[in-house]
N, C-alpha and C positions, 0 to 999 in steps of 0.2 A: 459377421455375427460375434456376441460378446466372448472373451476368453474367461470369464468369470472375475476380472479385475474392475472396480468401479473407480470412477474418477469423479467424485463429487465437486461440484462448483458453487460458490458463493455469490450473489449477487446483491449490490446496495448502492445507495445513491444518498450522499450526504450532504447538508446544508447549514451552516451556522454551528457547527460542532466539530469535535472530535473524533477519531477513531484509532485506538491502539490496537496495532496487531502485536500478539506475544506468543512465545513458543509453545504454550497449551492449546492453543488453537490448530496446530499441527500445519500450517501452510507452507507449501513449498515454493509457489508464486503467485504474484499479486501485480494487476495493472491497476492503475489509478489514472483516470482521462478527466482533465477539466472541461465540461462543456459549457461553462460561464464565461463571463468578460472579467470577473474579478479574480485574483491570483490566489492559489491554496498553496500548501506546502507539505512536505514531507519530511520528516525528520530522523533520522538512523539514532541508534542511543550507545554504538560502541564508540570508545574512546582508542586512537592509536597513539599510543606513548602520551605525552602531555596535549594534545590535540581532542577536543570534545567532537563529535558531530553537530554540526549545524544544519538548519533549516535549507531545505532546496525549493526555490519557487516553482510551481507549476502553473504555466500561464494557459490561456484561453486556447483550445485546440491542443494543447501538448498531453501526451500520455508518458508515464512513466513505469516500467516493469523491473521487479527485482524477483532475481530467483536464487533460492538457496542450491548449493552444490550437492550434487549427487542425491542421496537418501537424506539429508538432513534436512532441518525446517528453518523458516526464519525467525529467529530469536526475538526482535522485538522492531517495531516502525511505529511512528506517530504520523496521523494523515490528518492534516487540519484544513477544514474549509469555513473560513471567516463569513460574517453576514454578507448575502450577495454572492456566494461563491458556491456551486455545487459541483462535487467530483462524484464521477462514479466508479465503483470499485468492483472488480473482478478477481476472485481468488480461489485456488485448489491447493 
């Protein structure tokens, strides 16, 4: 029986495009799965000192999951599926 708290889930699949997650979306957790043989990528937008974030490659069959700390939300994340790549995204 539900206790009155709702947990809404977002799902989508992207191909030949980018998806930018931002703080206003209120996402606390996101998983990205590559269901194709073409590599995709995920890039954070935060810098640590003088080092900027760089793209992480998402290969066929790989899943990446990002989770915000406690009650916070993910500030920004860029998910890229080039031509021939299909990425499945699930977020809460």
